[in-house]
C-alpha positions as CSV (number, residue, x, y, z in Angstrom):
1,M,-8.9,-13.8,-0.3
2,E,-11.1,-10.8,0.4
3,R,-8.3,-8.6,1.7
4,T,-6.1,-9.5,-1.3
5,F,-8.8,-9.4,-4.0
6,Y,-7.6,-6.3,-5.7
7,I,-3.9,-7.2,-5.4
8,Q,-4.6,-10.6,-7.0
9,K,-6.7,-9.0,-9.7
10,G,-3.7,-6.7,-10.5
11,M,-1.5,-9.7,-10.6
12,K,-3.8,-11.5,-12.9
13,D,-4.1,-8.4,-15.2
14,G,-0.3,-8.0,-15.2
15,Q,-0.3,-4.7,-13.3
16,I,1.4,-6.2,-10.3
17,D,4.4,-8.6,-10.2
18,K,3.1,-12.1,-9.7
19,T,6.2,-13.2,-7.8
20,K,5.3,-11.0,-4.8
21,N,3.3,-12.2,-1.8
22,A,-0.2,-10.8,-2.1
23,E,-1.0,-11.4,1.6
24,A,2.2,-9.6,2.7
25,M,1.5,-6.7,0.4
26,A,-2.0,-6.3,1.6
27,F,-0.8,-6.3,5.2
28,A,1.9,-3.7,4.4
29,L,-0.5,-1.4,2.7
30,F,-3.0,-1.7,5.5
31,T,-0.3,-0.9,8.0
32,L,0.8,2.1,5.9
33,Y,-2.9,3.3,5.7
34,S,-3.3,2.9,9.5
35,G,-0.1,4.8,10.2
36,L,-0.9,7.6,7.8
37,R,-4.3,8.1,9.5
38,V,-2.5,8.6,12.8
39,L,0.2,10.8,11.4
40,A,-2.2,13.0,9.5
41,K,-3.6,14.2,12.8
42,I,-0.2,15.4,14.0
43,E,1.9,16.0,10.9
44,E,1.5,19.5,9.4
45,N,3.7,18.8,6.4
46,K,1.4,17.3,3.8
47,Q,4.3,16.8,1.4
48,K,6.0,14.5,3.9
49,L,2.8,12.4,4.1
50,M,2.5,12.2,0.3
51,E,6.1,11.0,0.1
52,M,5.2,8.2,2.5
53,V,2.3,7.2,0.3
54,H,4.5,7.1,-2.8
55,V,7.1,5.0,-1.0
56,G,4.4,2.6,0.3
57,L,2.7,2.3,-3.1
58,S,6.1,1.4,-4.6
59,I,5.7,-2.1,-3.2
60,L,3.1,-2.6,-6.0
61,D,5.8,-2.0,-8.7
């Protein structure tokens, strides 16, 4: 529950599609976050990193 709290709140508020799996979404976002932290140390192109963020956040749509 704790790791999906904000996703479930968004679902309850109608901001996130209720048919999606909150646990899987939380895991995917955490994985994206972890990967971005690593890539940010070696990737010089900030635009490329921001594109990855936008793609990752699109799972919330």
